[in-house]
MMTF fields as JSON, N, C-alpha, C and O atoms, coordinates in Angstrom:
{
  "mmtfVersion": "1.0.0",
  "mmtfProducer": "UNKNOWN",
  "numBonds": 299,
  "numAtoms": 300,
  "numGroups": 75,
  "numChains": 1,
  "numModels": 1,
  "chainsPerModel": [1],
  "groupsPerChain": [75],
  "chainIdList": ["A"],
  "bondAtomList": [4, 2, 8, 6, 12, 10, 16, 14, 20, 18, 24, 22, 28, 26, 32, 30, 36, 34, 40, 38, 44, 42, 48, 46, 52, 50, 56, 54, 60, 58, 64, 62, 68, 66, 72, 70, 76, 74, 80, 78, 84, 82, 88, 86, 92, 90, 96, 94, 100, 98, 104, 102, 108, 106, 112, 110, 116, 114, 120, 118, 124, 122, 128, 126, 132, 130, 136, 134, 140, 138, 144, 142, 148, 146, 152, 150, 156, 154, 160, 158, 164, 162, 168, 166, 172, 170, 176, 174, 180, 178, 184, 182, 188, 186, 192, 190, 196, 194, 200, 198, 204, 202, 208, 206, 212, 210, 216, 214, 220, 218, 224, 222, 228, 226, 232, 230, 236, 234, 240, 238, 244, 242, 248, 246, 252, 250, 256, 254, 260, 258, 264, 262, 268, 266, 272, 270, 276, 274, 280, 278, 284, 282, 288, 286, 292, 290, 296, 294],
  "bondOrderList": [1, 1, 1, 1, 1, 1, 1, 1, 1, 1, 1, 1, 1, 1, 1, 1, 1, 1, 1, 1, 1, 1, 1, 1, 1, 1, 1, 1, 1, 1, 1, 1, 1, 1, 1, 1, 1, 1, 1, 1, 1, 1, 1, 1, 1, 1, 1, 1, 1, 1, 1, 1, 1, 1, 1, 1, 1, 1, 1, 1, 1, 1, 1, 1, 1, 1, 1, 1, 1, 1, 1, 1, 1, 1],
  "groupList": [{"groupName": "MET", "atomNameList": ["N", "CA", "C", "O"], "elementList": ["N", "C", "C", "O"], "formalChargeList": [0, 0, 0, 0], "bondAtomList": [1, 0, 2, 1, 3, 2], "bondOrderList": [1, 1, 2], "singleLetterCode": "M", "chemCompType": "L-PEPTIDE LINKING"}, {"groupName": "LYS", "atomNameList": ["N", "CA", "C", "O"], "elementList": ["N", "C", "C", "O"], "formalChargeList": [0, 0, 0, 0], "bondAtomList": [1, 0, 2, 1, 3, 2], "bondOrderList": [1, 1, 2], "singleLetterCode": "K", "chemCompType": "L-PEPTIDE LINKING"}, {"groupName": "GLU", "atomNameList": ["N", "CA", "C", "O"], "elementList": ["N", "C", "C", "O"], "formalChargeList": [0, 0, 0, 0], "bondAtomList": [1, 0, 2, 1, 3, 2], "bondOrderList": [1, 1, 2], "singleLetterCode": "E", "chemCompType": "L-PEPTIDE LINKING"}, {"groupName": "LEU", "atomNameList": ["N", "CA", "C", "O"], "elementList": ["N", "C", "C", "O"], "formalChargeList": [0, 0, 0, 0], "bondAtomList": [1, 0, 2, 1, 3, 2], "bondOrderList": [1, 1, 2], "singleLetterCode": "L", "chemCompType": "L-PEPTIDE LINKING"}, {"groupName": "ALA", "atomNameList": ["N", "CA", "C", "O"], "elementList": ["N", "C", "C", "O"], "formalChargeList": [0, 0, 0, 0], "bondAtomList": [1, 0, 2, 1, 3, 2], "bondOrderList": [1, 1, 2], "singleLetterCode": "A", "chemCompType": "L-PEPTIDE LINKING"}, {"groupName": "THR", "atomNameList": ["N", "CA", "C", "O"], "elementList": ["N", "C", "C", "O"], "formalChargeList": [0, 0, 0, 0], "bondAtomList": [1, 0, 2, 1, 3, 2], "bondOrderList": [1, 1, 2], "singleLetterCode": "T", "chemCompType": "L-PEPTIDE LINKING"}, {"groupName": "TYR", "atomNameList": ["N", "CA", "C", "O"], "elementList": ["N", "C", "C", "O"], "formalChargeList": [0, 0, 0, 0], "bondAtomList": [1, 0, 2, 1, 3, 2], "bondOrderList": [1, 1, 2], "singleLetterCode": "Y", "chemCompType": "L-PEPTIDE LINKING"}, {"groupName": "GLN", "atomNameList": ["N", "CA", "C", "O"], "elementList": ["N", "C", "C", "O"], "formalChargeList": [0, 0, 0, 0], "bondAtomList": [1, 0, 2, 1, 3, 2], "bondOrderList": [1, 1, 2], "singleLetterCode": "Q", "chemCompType": "L-PEPTIDE LINKING"}, {"groupName": "VAL", "atomNameList": ["N", "CA", "C", "O"], "elementList": ["N", "C", "C", "O"], "formalChargeList": [0, 0, 0, 0], "bondAtomList": [1, 0, 2, 1, 3, 2], "bondOrderList": [1, 1, 2], "singleLetterCode": "V", "chemCompType": "L-PEPTIDE LINKING"}, {"groupName": "ASP", "atomNameList": ["N", "CA", "C", "O"], "elementList": ["N", "C", "C", "O"], "formalChargeList": [0, 0, 0, 0], "bondAtomList": [1, 0, 2, 1, 3, 2], "bondOrderList": [1, 1, 2], "singleLetterCode": "D", "chemCompType": "L-PEPTIDE LINKING"}, {"groupName": "PRO", "atomNameList": ["N", "CA", "C", "O"], "elementList": ["N", "C", "C", "O"], "formalChargeList": [0, 0, 0, 0], "bondAtomList": [1, 0, 2, 1, 3, 2], "bondOrderList": [1, 1, 2], "singleLetterCode": "P", "chemCompType": "L-PEPTIDE LINKING"}, {"groupName": "SER", "atomNameList": ["N", "CA", "C", "O"], "elementList": ["N", "C", "C", "O"], "formalChargeList": [0, 0, 0, 0], "bondAtomList": [1, 0, 2, 1, 3, 2], "bondOrderList": [1, 1, 2], "singleLetterCode": "S", "chemCompType": "L-PEPTIDE LINKING"}, {"groupName": "GLY", "atomNameList": ["N", "CA", "C", "O"], "elementList": ["N", "C", "C", "O"], "formalChargeList": [0, 0, 0, 0], "bondAtomList": [1, 0, 2, 1, 3, 2], "bondOrderList": [1, 1, 2], "singleLetterCode": "G", "chemCompType": "PEPTIDE LINKING"}, {"groupName": "ARG", "atomNameList": ["N", "CA", "C", "O"], "elementList": ["N", "C", "C", "O"], "formalChargeList": [0, 0, 0, 0], "bondAtomList": [1, 0, 2, 1, 3, 2], "bondOrderList": [1, 1, 2], "singleLetterCode": "R", "chemCompType": "L-PEPTIDE LINKING"}, {"groupName": "ILE", "atomNameList": ["N", "CA", "C", "O"], "elementList": ["N", "C", "C", "O"], "formalChargeList": [0, 0, 0, 0], "bondAtomList": [1, 0, 2, 1, 3, 2], "bondOrderList": [1, 1, 2], "singleLetterCode": "I", "chemCompType": "L-PEPTIDE LINKING"}, {"groupName": "PHE", "atomNameList": ["N", "CA", "C", "O"], "elementList": ["N", "C", "C", "O"], "formalChargeList": [0, 0, 0, 0], "bondAtomList": [1, 0, 2, 1, 3, 2], "bondOrderList": [1, 1, 2], "singleLetterCode": "F", "chemCompType": "L-PEPTIDE LINKING"}],
  "groupTypeList": [0, 1, 2, 3, 4, 5, 6, 3, 4, 1, 7, 3, 8, 9, 5, 10, 9, 11, 8, 9, 8, 7, 8, 11, 2, 9, 12, 9, 5, 5, 13, 3, 11, 0, 13, 8, 4, 9, 4, 9, 1, 12, 1, 8, 14, 12, 1, 7, 12, 1, 8, 14, 1, 4, 14, 13, 7, 14, 8, 12, 14, 10, 4, 8, 1, 5, 12, 13, 1, 8, 15, 3, 9, 3, 2],
  "groupIdList": [1, 2, 3, 4, 5, 6, 7, 8, 9, 10, 11, 12, 13, 14, 15, 16, 17, 18, 19, 20, 21, 22, 23, 24, 25, 26, 27, 28, 29, 30, 31, 32, 33, 34, 35, 36, 37, 38, 39, 40, 41, 42, 43, 44, 45, 46, 47, 48, 49, 50, 51, 52, 53, 54, 55, 56, 57, 58, 59, 60, 61, 62, 63, 64, 65, 66, 67, 68, 69, 70, 71, 72, 73, 74, 75],
  "secStructList": [7, 6, 6, 6, 6, 2, 2, 2, 2, 2, 2, 2, 7, 1, 1, 4, 4, 4, 5, 7, 7, 3, 3, 3, 3, 3, 6, 6, 3, 3, 3, 3, 3, 3, 7, 5, 7, 4, 4, 4, 2, 2, 2, 2, 6, 7, 1, 6, 6, 2, 2, 2, 2, 2, 2, 2, 6, 6, 6, 6, 2, 2, 2, 2, 6, 6, 6, 7, 3, 3, 3, 3, 3, 3, 7],
  "xCoordList": [-16.504, -16.761, -15.241, -14.95, -14.485, -13.031, -12.233, -11.019, -12.534, -11.633, -11.837, -10.957, -13.224, -13.298, -13.133, -13.074, -12.993, -12.289, -11.147, -10.867, -10.266, -8.749, -8.326, -7.691, -9.148, -8.571, -9.219, -8.88, -10.134, -10.504, -9.336, -8.738, -8.85, -7.696, -6.37, -5.679, -6.357, -5.18, -5.032, -3.931, -5.732, -6.213, -5.626, -4.905, -5.739, -5.897, -4.253, -3.763, -3.761, -2.497, -1.16, -1.0, -0.347, 0.904, 1.368, 1.575, 1.624, 2.321, 0.915, 0.35, 0.682, -0.928, -0.368, -1.108, 0.714, 1.387, 1.358, 1.546, 0.951, 0.16, -0.949, -1.319, -2.056, -3.274, -3.651, -2.99, -4.617, -4.841, -6.055, -6.258, -7.087, -8.451, -8.807, -8.529, -9.451, -9.808, -11.041, -11.599, -12.018, -13.378, -13.371, -12.483, -14.705, -15.651, -17.022, -17.605, -17.408, -18.961, -19.438, -18.999, -20.787, -21.593, -22.81, -23.303, -23.643, -25.073, -25.373, -25.02, -25.962, -26.282, -25.403, -25.512, -24.359, -23.717, -22.055, -21.593, -21.405, -19.934, -19.2, -19.424, -18.147, -17.758, -16.416, -15.979, -15.488, -14.407, -13.434, -13.557, -12.525, -11.616, -10.66, -9.96, -10.059, -9.186, -7.797, -7.802, -6.631, -5.451, -4.907, -4.876, -4.394, -3.168, -2.425, -2.851, -0.808, 0.011, -0.505, -1.393, 0.466, 0.086, -0.177, -1.086, 0.908, 0.956, -0.118, -0.491, -0.849, -1.916, -3.1, -3.913, -3.449, -4.858, -5.749, -6.849, -4.924, -5.519, -5.906, -6.48, -5.504, -6.02, -7.442, -8.514, -7.259, -8.644, -9.191, -10.392, -8.797, -10.451, -11.099, -12.205, -10.271, -10.608, -10.823, -10.556, -11.496, -11.541, -13.17, -14.171, -13.148, -13.851, -15.084, -16.11, -13.984, -14.709, -15.087, -15.453, -15.242, -16.099, -15.408, -15.981, -13.918, -13.857, -14.141, -14.239, -14.404, -14.078, -15.8, -16.182, -16.613, -18.021, -18.403, -19.164, -17.667, -17.603, -17.754, -18.483, -16.292, -16.05, -16.696, -16.623, -17.728, -18.477, -19.714, -20.399, -19.928, -21.499, -21.131, -21.953, -19.91, -19.374, -19.952, -21.07, -18.815, -18.797, -20.214, -20.475, -20.931, -22.603, -23.488, -24.388, -22.675, -24.349, -24.576, -25.634, -23.164, -23.865, -23.958, -24.212, -23.743, -24.622, -25.699, -26.19, -26.724, -27.9, -28.596, -29.658, -27.988, -28.9, -28.74, -29.525, -28.094, -28.218, -28.866, -28.858, -29.343, -29.857, -29.016, -29.477, -27.719, -26.486, -26.2, -26.809, -25.658, -25.63, -23.729, -23.156, -22.94, -21.488, -21.085, -21.221, -20.498, -19.534, -18.182, -17.785, -17.284, -16.339, -15.947, -16.534, -14.358, -14.023, -12.152, -11.473, -11.776, -10.521, -9.986, -10.301, -9.01, -7.938, -6.633, -5.829],
  "yCoordList": [-1.952, -2.202, -1.518, -1.438, -1.071, -0.092, -1.402, -1.245, -2.469, -3.694, -4.897, -5.481, -4.893, -5.73, -4.981, -5.76, -3.435, -3.821, -3.549, -3.786, -2.926, -3.33, -5.094, -5.71, -5.161, -7.396, -7.752, -8.808, -6.84, -7.557, -6.758, -7.634, -5.774, -4.97, -5.726, -5.795, -6.223, -6.967, -7.805, -7.954, -8.693, -9.89, -9.535, -10.435, -8.727, -8.356, -8.042, -8.583, -7.185, -6.429, -7.15, -7.76, -7.137, -7.019, -6.445, -7.155, -4.915, -4.671, -4.044, -2.953, -5.78, -5.233, -4.15, -3.171, -4.115, -2.9, -1.451, -0.606, -1.34, -0.017, -0.083, 0.61, -0.571, -0.23, 0.484, 0.406, 1.344, 2.443, 3.157, 3.86, 2.641, 2.96, 3.984, 4.047, 4.585, 6.139, 6.027, 5.465, 6.426, 6.345, 7.789, 8.36, 8.521, 9.926, 9.622, 9.213, 9.918, 9.844, 10.931, 11.656, 11.241, 12.415, 11.958, 11.21, 12.161, 11.42, 10.041, 9.362, 9.378, 8.357, 7.552, 6.379, 8.722, 7.847, 8.033, 8.734, 6.803, 6.337, 6.256, 5.409, 7.343, 7.486, 6.819, 7.167, 5.837, 4.935, 5.169, 4.644, 6.006, 6.031, 5.444, 5.591, 4.526, 3.394, 4.054, 4.917, 3.5, 3.877, 2.856, 2.126, 2.909, 1.367, 1.853, 2.578, 1.201, 1.466, 1.504, 0.904, 2.536, 2.582, 1.676, 1.605, 0.865, -0.698, -1.487, -2.089, -1.593, -2.081, -1.95, -2.847, -0.412, -0.063, -0.966, -1.304, -1.424, -2.151, -3.989, -4.656, -4.523, -5.288, -4.798, -5.394, -3.818, -3.448, -3.115, -3.349, -2.396, -2.141, -3.171, -2.994, -4.341, -5.487, -4.797, -3.631, -5.955, -5.498, -4.798, -5.382, -3.584, -3.37, -2.252, -1.588, -2.776, -1.968, -3.166, -2.981, -4.632, -5.851, -5.601, -5.241, -5.888, -5.832, -5.136, -5.682, -3.696, -2.924, -2.524, -1.914, -3.032, -3.385, -4.386, -4.382, -5.005, -6.435, -6.438, -6.91, -5.395, -4.957, -4.213, -4.178, -3.207, -2.03, -2.348, -1.752, -3.609, -4.212, -5.62, -6.206, -5.701, -7.092, -5.774, -5.652, -4.763, -3.688, -3.046, -2.511, -3.233, -2.282, -3.139, -2.879, -4.622, -5.517, -5.262, -5.292, -5.001, -4.707, -3.232, -3.044, -2.308, -1.074, -0.928, -0.033, -1.85, -2.066, -2.317, -1.725, -3.664, -4.218, -2.779, -2.9, -1.874, -1.223, 0.374, 1.307, 0.536, 1.389, 2.444, 3.546, 2.407, 3.381, 3.741, 3.513, 4.022, 4.678, 4.462, 5.101, 3.786, 3.73, 3.513, 2.501, 4.527, 5.019, 4.437, 4.523, 3.783, 2.976, 3.88, 3.917, 5.002, 5.568, 4.911, 4.919, 4.563, 4.458, 5.512, 6.131, 6.009, 7.162, 6.771, 7.551],
  "zCoordList": [-53.806, -55.028, -56.045, -57.238, -54.486, -55.667, -55.087, -55.218, -54.569, -54.078, -55.653, -56.286, -55.834, -56.878, -58.009, -58.959, -58.498, -59.388, -59.935, -61.11, -58.941, -58.501, -59.259, -60.116, -58.268, -58.061, -59.641, -60.175, -60.324, -61.911, -62.68, -63.305, -62.882, -62.656, -63.083, -64.099, -61.885, -62.074, -62.417, -62.949, -62.405, -63.004, -64.494, -64.926, -65.123, -66.449, -67.157, -68.148, -66.431, -66.451, -66.248, -65.19, -67.016, -66.824, -65.682, -64.698, -65.646, -64.129, -63.226, -63.153, -62.438, -61.724, -60.758, -60.655, -60.07, -59.618, -59.66, -58.786, -61.443, -61.788, -61.729, -62.676, -61.101, -60.924, -60.131, -59.096, -60.101, -58.971, -59.437, -60.427, -58.079, -58.558, -57.207, -56.01, -58.026, -56.837, -56.61, -57.552, -55.435, -55.319, -55.061, -54.428, -55.732, -55.273, -55.516, -56.52, -54.355, -54.199, -53.881, -52.988, -54.879, -54.649, -54.247, -55.092, -53.047, -53.052, -53.208, -52.243, -54.209, -54.5, -55.624, -55.982, -56.128, -56.97, -56.232, -55.332, -57.34, -57.053, -58.309, -59.174, -58.388, -59.252, -58.991, -57.894, -59.743, -59.683, -60.966, -62.073, -60.578, -61.525, -61.609, -60.608, -62.678, -63.122, -63.754, -64.632, -63.155, -64.068, -63.742, -62.751, -64.903, -65.23, -66.343, -67.242, -66.147, -67.256, -68.616, -69.22, -68.94, -70.817, -71.76, -72.587, -71.482, -72.038, -71.999, -73.006, -70.631, -70.483, -70.562, -70.342, -71.001, -71.579, -72.034, -71.596, -73.277, -74.291, -73.989, -74.849, -72.751, -72.372, -71.524, -71.628, -70.831, -70.227, -70.942, -70.804, -72.12, -72.78, -73.728, -74.238, -73.941, -75.043, -76.274, -76.566, -77.134, -78.453, -78.491, -78.076, -79.018, -79.179, -77.624, -77.472, -76.976, -75.103, -74.666, -73.506, -75.022, -74.104, -72.722, -71.693, -72.902, -71.316, -70.482, -69.383, -70.539, -70.024, -69.655, -68.656, -70.706, -70.493, -69.198, -68.231, -69.637, -68.63, -66.893, -66.021, -67.074, -65.883, -65.212, -63.984, -66.186, -65.369, -64.83, -64.0, -65.566, -65.349, -63.839, -63.134, -63.848, -62.43, -61.642, -61.142, -61.67, -60.696, -60.216, -59.138, -61.186, -60.829, -59.894, -59.095, -60.445, -59.396, -57.672, -57.043, -57.169, -56.074, -55.437, -54.248, -56.281, -56.387, -56.482, -55.794, -57.508, -57.651, -56.868, -56.676, -55.941, -55.057, -53.82, -52.879, -53.78, -52.617, -53.15, -52.347, -54.392, -54.954, -55.199, -54.901, -55.738, -55.913, -57.858, -58.903, -57.683, -59.36, -59.45, -58.567, -60.246, -60.262, -61.275, -61.963, -61.489, -63.037, -62.805, -61.643, -63.785, -64.136, -65.25, -66.332, -64.743, -65.995, -66.042, -65.015, -66.966, -67.542, -67.778, -68.794, -66.877, -67.6, -67.809, -68.32]
}
């Protein structure tokens, strides 16, 4: 899931080297914390949050198959 979130974010931003995704797990819950450059936050969020919502849905697909919950936060 971390690799998928990192790949998707790097395809959207102007400075892909600044993308960093940290993972923390607690039981059956996985929390991904994504950091991007300040100039690229708007591209990752998108209009009305549509892009970040789509990334959250895509990253959550593998989690559903394994019965886990995934949360993606943009810091």
